[in-house]
N, C-alpha and C positions, 0 to 999 in steps of 0.2 A: 235581550233587557240587563240593564247594568246593576249591579250592586248598590245599595244605597247607603250614605255614607249614614255615619254614625250617628250625627246629629238629626239625621231624617229620620231614621230607627227611633232616639229616643224620645223625638218631640211627635213622633207620633203613637208611643207607648200608652198603654191605659195604667193611670197608677191606683192602687188601691188605698181607700183610709188607713192615714198613715195606727191612726186609734186600731183599724184594724190587722194592718202587719201586727204590731204590739200584740192584740190579742193573740195572734197565732203564736208567737214566741213566750208569749207568756210572763209581759213584762206588764206589771199593773199599770192602768192608763193613769193612776193618780200620780205615778212618779215620770211624766211624757208633760213639757212643756213645748208647742207647736212654736214654728219658727215658719210663719207661713203655712202654705200646704206641702210643699216639699221635705221638710225633714224637720224633726223633734230633739229639741235636748233630752235626756235621759235623766234624772238627780243621781245621784249615787246614795239617796238612803235604798236605791233600786238593789246595792250588791246584796245588803244584808236580809231584805226584806225578798229575793228568790234565792236565801243562800241554801234551804232547806230541797230545794228542787232536784232532780236526779242530773246526776254531770253528763253533760253531751261526750261523744269522743271527741278531743281534741288534736286537727288536723294542720300540718303546717304546709304552704305550696310554697315551692322555691323550682331553681330552672338550673340549666346548665349556663354558663358562661356565658352573659347578654353576647350578641351581634349586632351589627347596624341593623340587619335585621328584625330583630327583636322576636321572643320568644312565644309573648301572651300571656304572662305570669299573671297580671290581673285578669283577663278575660278567661282562663280558667278556671283563677278560682270563684268567678260571677256563674260562670257557665256550669264546675262545678255542685259551687250552692241549688240553683236551681237544679239542676237533677236527680237533686235525692228528692226531690216532691214525685218525679215521675215512676221511681222506683218502694213509692209508698212511704218514704221516711220523710226526716223536715232537718231544715239546716239552719244556720247564721251565717254567715258572711262578717268577715273583721278585716278592714283595711285601710291602707293609712290616707291624710286627705291629699291629693296633691300641690305643689307650689303652682302659684303664679307666673313665678320665672320661668320654668323649662315649658307650661303652659302654652306661652307668649313667644317663648323662642325655638329650638328646633325639637321637642321630645313630643310636647301635645299633652292632651288629659291624659288623666290617669283615670277612667270610668271604668276601663273593660273597652268592647270594642263588640264589632257587629248586634248581635240577638244576644248576648250575654253584657251587659249593661248594667252600671249603678246610677240611678235616675233619680231626679233630674239630671242630667249628665251637664249641663251648662252650669246649674246650681252647686253642684260639686266641684267642677272645677276654677270658678270662680265663688271667691269669699266663703262662701257656704254660710254659717251661722257667726263668722268671724272671728274664730279661733288662732287663725295665723297671725292675725292682726294686732289680736291680744297677745299674742306671743314677739310680733314686734316691739308692742309699746314696752311688753314688760323688762325687757330686754335694755329696750334704751334707755328705761329710765334709771337702770342698774348703772348706764355707761355716763348719763348725765348726775347721777349722783355720785359717781365718783369722779369725776372732773370736778365737780362742788367741793367734794373733797380736800381735792388737790387746791382750788384756787385757796382755800378757806384755813391753811394752813399744815396740811396734810400727818393729819395727827398718828396715823399709823406708820408715817415716816417710808411709806409705798417708794418705792425704786423708781424713777421716770422711765427707765432705759430696761426695766421688769413688769410692765403692766400687760398684761396678757388678755384684759376685755377689751372686744373693739361694739361696733353697732351692726345692727342688720337689716337688712329690709329684702322683699319679697318683689324681689325685681332682677333679672341679669343686667349688669351693669360692670364691666371691666374697667371701667374709671374710678369706678372707688373703691377699689382692691386695695390700694395704698393713698394712706390719705395725708395731710397737715391738718392739724385742727389746735384751735387757740390760738389763730392769728387774727391781727386786729391790736386796738389799747387794752392796758393795764386792764380795763374792766371782762372784755373779751377772755379770760381764762389763759391757761398754760401751755406756750405753745408745744407738741409733741407729736411725733409720728403717730399714726392710727389706722385703720380702717375700716370697711366695711363687708360685712359677710353675708350671703343670702339666710334669710329666716330658719329654711328649711334647717342648716348648718348650728345653729343656737343652740348651746349648752341646757337654757331655757326649754326650746322643746324637745330636748331628749328626757330631761327630769321629769317634765309633763307625761313622756310617754311611759316614761319606768315609775312613776308615784305608783303609788298604792291604796290615798285618799289625801284629803286638801290640808290634812294636818304634815303627812309625809312629806306632800310637794310643798308648803313652807317649812318646814326643815331641810329638804335639800336645795333650796334656795338659799337657804344661811349660809350653806357648805357651799358654796359656790366663792373659786379663788377668782378675785381679781386681778391680782396681780405679787408682787412678793418684795418683801425689804430689802436692802440691801447686802444684811446676812442670811438673805435665802429665804424669810419666813415666810407664810403664806399670809396673805390679805384676804377677807373674805366678803359681802357682800352684807354677812351677818355685821361684819367690824365697821361697817361706812352705813349701816344704818338704814339699807334700801329693801332688805330683805321682805319685810311686811308690807309695805307696798306694791311689791312686786307681788306678791301673794294673793294681794284684795283685784289685782289688776287681773289675775286666771281663774277667777275666783266662778265664775261661768263657763270660762274656755275647759274646764276640767270634766265638765261633763259629755261623755259620750253623744255621738250625733246615730241618731235613727232614720235611715233611708230605706230604697228598696231599690230590689231588680224591677229587670223587664218583667220579670213573672211574678214579681211581688213579695222574693223573698227576702226577708228581714237582711237589712245591712248596715252592720255597726261601723263610719265611718270618724277616726280621731285620730290626731295629731301628725304628722307627715314630717318622720326626723328624717335627716343623711341616708344615704345607704354607703355612703364611700367613707363617711368620718364617724359616721354614729352608727347608731342600731339598726335604720332601716325597717323596723316596725312597727306598725299599729298600737295602739295603752294598753295599756296593762288593767285599769280599770274598764274597760270598754270589753278585755276578754273577761274580767270578772262578772260582768253580767252576762255576755253571750254564752258562757259554760256552764250556764240554767236557761238556755231557754230553747232547746229540741236536743233529737239521737245527737246533731254531730255540730262542731264548730270551725268553722275552715277562715283560716287569716295566712295572711302575705306574709312572707320575709325576703326584706327590696332586694334585687341582683341574683349571682348565681349563688347556690349552699355554699361556697367558699367565706358566701361577705353572710348577707342578711339571715341564711339559715345559721350559719357557725353561731353570729349573735343572737340570733332567737334559743338558738340552744343555751349558751355556752352565759347570756347577759341576760333578756329578758326573764327566759323560765329559772333562773336561779332567783331574780326580785320576787318573780309572780308564783312560787312554789306551783304551779300548772304546767307538768309533765305533759306530752305532747302522745298519743297513741299512734299518730301511723303520720307519713313525708310525703309528698308529692312533688315528684322531681319533673317537669319542662322542660319536653326534648321536640325540637321540630327537624326534620329532614336537611330540611338548608342550613338552620344552624349548625351542625353536624359537618355539613360540607365546605362549612365556612372554617369550621375548627379542624380541619383537615390542612389548612393554610396555602391549597392550593386557587384560591380566587380572592380577587381583590372586590370589596366590596366598599361601596361607598352612600351613607345613609343621601334617600335622596333620588337617586340616581340606578338607571334601568341594571338588575338582574342580568350578571354576567350568563348568555345563554348556555355555558359548562354547567352549571349548578342546578338549570333547571332538567338537565338531562339525569335519566336512569342511572346508577353508578352505585352497587350496594360497597361494594370496597371502599371505597371513597367514605359513604357514611362508618364503616369500622374503621376507618381509619382516625375520621374528626372524632369517632366513638369515643378513644381515650377520655374525653373530656368525660363526656358520662359517667365510664366508669370512673374516676376519680371521685366526680361528687356523689354517685350511687354510695361509692366506697367513706366517704365524710357525711352520709346521710347514717349511716350504721356502725360506725364508727361510735356515735352516741347512741346508739340503742335504739333507733329508731324507725320502725319497718317502711322503706320505701317503695311508692308506687311510683312506673314511671308512664307520665301522661305525652302520647303521642301526637302533640296538638298540627292535624292534619290542614295543611293547606289544596285548593283546586290545580290538579296537576301533579300531584305528590304520586313516583309511584309505587305498585305495591312491594316492588324488590327492597325500596328503599324503607320503607317500615317495617316490612318481615327483616331488617338487618336490628333496625331499632329495639326490636323483641329478641334476636340474639341477644346483644348486648346486657339487657335485664337479665333474661335467663342465665346471663355467667356469673347475677351476682345475686339469683335466687329469689328478684323481683318481679313480683307483676310486672304486666305492662297493657295499658289500655288506648286505645284509639279514639280520639275526640276531635268531634266538630262541632263545635258550640259556636264555632265564631259564626257560622250559617245556619246553624240548626238550634240554637239555645238550648237551655236545658234537656234537651233527647237526647241533642247528639255527642249528651257525654252521661250518659247511662250506664253504658260501659265501665268508663272511669267511677263512675259514683259506686256500684258494685264490686269493683276491685278496691277501691279506698277501704269500703264497708267490713271488707275479707280481712285487709291489713289491722283495722283501729281493731279487730276484734283479737287479733294476736296480743298474746301479754306481751306488756311493757318492759323493756330493757332498758329501759332511757337512763341515761349520767349524764352529768354534763363531763366537759373535759379534765378539767383541772382544780383540786379544793382550792379556797380564800385561802390557805394557809401557804401554798405557793409563792417563792417569790417571782417579783414581776419579769426579772428575766427570763424566768423556767416557765413562766406561763406563755409569754412571746413565742418561745425557742417551741413549744408543745406544738399552740397554733403554727405556725410557722412551718413544720416537720410534719405534723401529724394531717392537716389539713390543705396545707396550700403544696407540701409534696417537697420544700426545700432540703438542702443538707444542712442547714444551719443558718445564723443568723450573726450581721455582721454592725455590729453596735458604733456609731461613731463617736468620735470622743465627749460632744456635748450631750448625746442617747447614753451615756456611762453615767454620767454629771448629775442629768434631769433623774434618771433612775435613782441613782443614789441619795437628793433631795425627797424624792417622795416618798422613799422607803425611810429617810431619818423623820418625815413630817407623820407616817403615820398614815400612808395610800396604800401600802403596800398589798391588804388585802382584798381592794380591788379587782374585778375583770378586768383583761384587756383587749380593745376593742381595735383594731388595723388598721391603719388609714392607708390602702392602697389603691391602684389601681382595680379596678371593678370588670375590666375588658383582657384578663388575663386570670387565672390563676397563681400566678408567678405575681411577681413586683412588677415586671415588662411589659407592657400594655401591647407588644407587638407578638409574645409569643402565646403561640394559641394551642389547643388538645389541651396536654397535660404537662408542662415540660420538667423535665428533671436536671440534677446535676448544676443548681445553682444556688444562692446563698442572700439570704433577704435582707437588704439595706434598712437598716432604720438609724435616719439621719436626724431624728429626734423625738421627742416621746414630750407631751402634753398630758397635763389631766385635768378630767371635767369631774371633779367629787363632787360636786351637785347631782350630776345624772350619775353619777356613782361608775364611772371606769376610766381608765388613764386609756390614751392612743396614743401610740408610737404612728409616726409618720414614715413612711417607706415609699420617696418617689415625691414630686413637684405637685399638690393635692390643690386644685382650686376649692377654697370654699366663696365664691363667687362667681358665679359664670359670665360669659360675656354670650350679646346676641351674635349672633351668623350676618352674611351679607343678603340676605333673607330668612327671615324670623318667622314664624306662623305669624305673630303679629300682623302683618304685613293684609292678610288674606281674612281680618274677622273685623267683625262692620258690622255695626247695625242696618235693616233692611226700611221700607219704606214703613214697613207694618210695625216696627218696632221690636223685629224679632232679632234674635243674635244669628249669624251667617258664619260662615266658615271656620267654626269652630271644631276640633278636632282632637 
């Protein structure tokens, strides 16, 4: 009998009333605002109301460097959250809301998979409570105000050739990457080059994810830099008098969304910043609530531990003041074999037969990636646990090889079958995480606020990525000097590079050495609160492939969604 699809499993789920889910988490019902039967907003007043409750153990889930196979990080986050109930403990999970661009593109949704999903999965993947659209509207309100400011005299003396604010849309549309706006007659605006990013790449999204209150969000929106004058002075959203309107649009979107897993574990779903140019983590305000909802709060960081987890440690935790107690590093046999560099794997195509054969030596070769990612956890003082996400057909010898790598670093390792077995398939993992979280925390950020921006970049490049050093292109050096002069030097750095390698070269697998990180330009997300160096050609607006997922998504004769994955 064929294993059911994610959508078939999700639509057959038995959902508990959200009031009961909130009760189990200790969230007072008076702070819930229902959005239909599948989700509810949580008022921010719940943060103060719950502040005196016991603090949960805080666990971040990351992974080895992603491969086209997918390592199952969200699925593991959900499965682990469900597993704690099976060992007599309580947990809440916190995850990002997926962008509809990838959902209708090639990646599919981000609700987890198999018997470890957030439900209703179709609600999660499609609109949810409208937060993504609110971010789109707030961002584009700023864009409209900026162009109106230029049209009506440009009192701030913005340089038309140094305007950094674009527009956003929550779709994959390569034709919008670069545009010319303001064409037509004199009344149609000032012609200039611009373009669109996907909403998940918006600085507004990152600011929403990193703010700690509505007033903090309002202040961050005001600090957004939309461009520079010819003398290099930054011009902000506050100066063009649009920050207040943006905050009003986001007044409801700042409230975290409460959902549940297939086993009725509370799930906080909030914000969805990009993982390669932004933080790739769910919101701080959701964690401020979740940290008082049970024994464990499990949150997910995007992409590999060199990306999302590094930003979780050095940006999110720095802003939230909540220190993690343990970290989970998801690894698969197939993923580590892919990192050996001996297999050509293409998304959507059958796996090479050789990768399915038992070969512990190959796991050890690709295991250099796991070794480096374990080291990346440990240099932040965070105790790691390796979650071996087992697929049908995985061989015992290959699984044992992963355990041996974990043992090299003094890390626990646990086999998990949560995709097929739900929470009961991750009880071994839950036990290991509970043990790790009970060890004394040695957490520390990697660099202090006062360290100069260049040194912050070099610190992450050499200590996390394993680079020999950093090569700053002339434009990057000039930009860094401008930002230090403008008072942005205290901000953390969020290095934008490929997520497909620990290095800046997507073709390099494992844990590359003997390379230099090239920084071609540097941008400042002052409102969100970080500076991001760009290393390579980073796409902020994805395109659709020849056969995107949208072609198989439809409504059946009963009005039900089909084809969503």
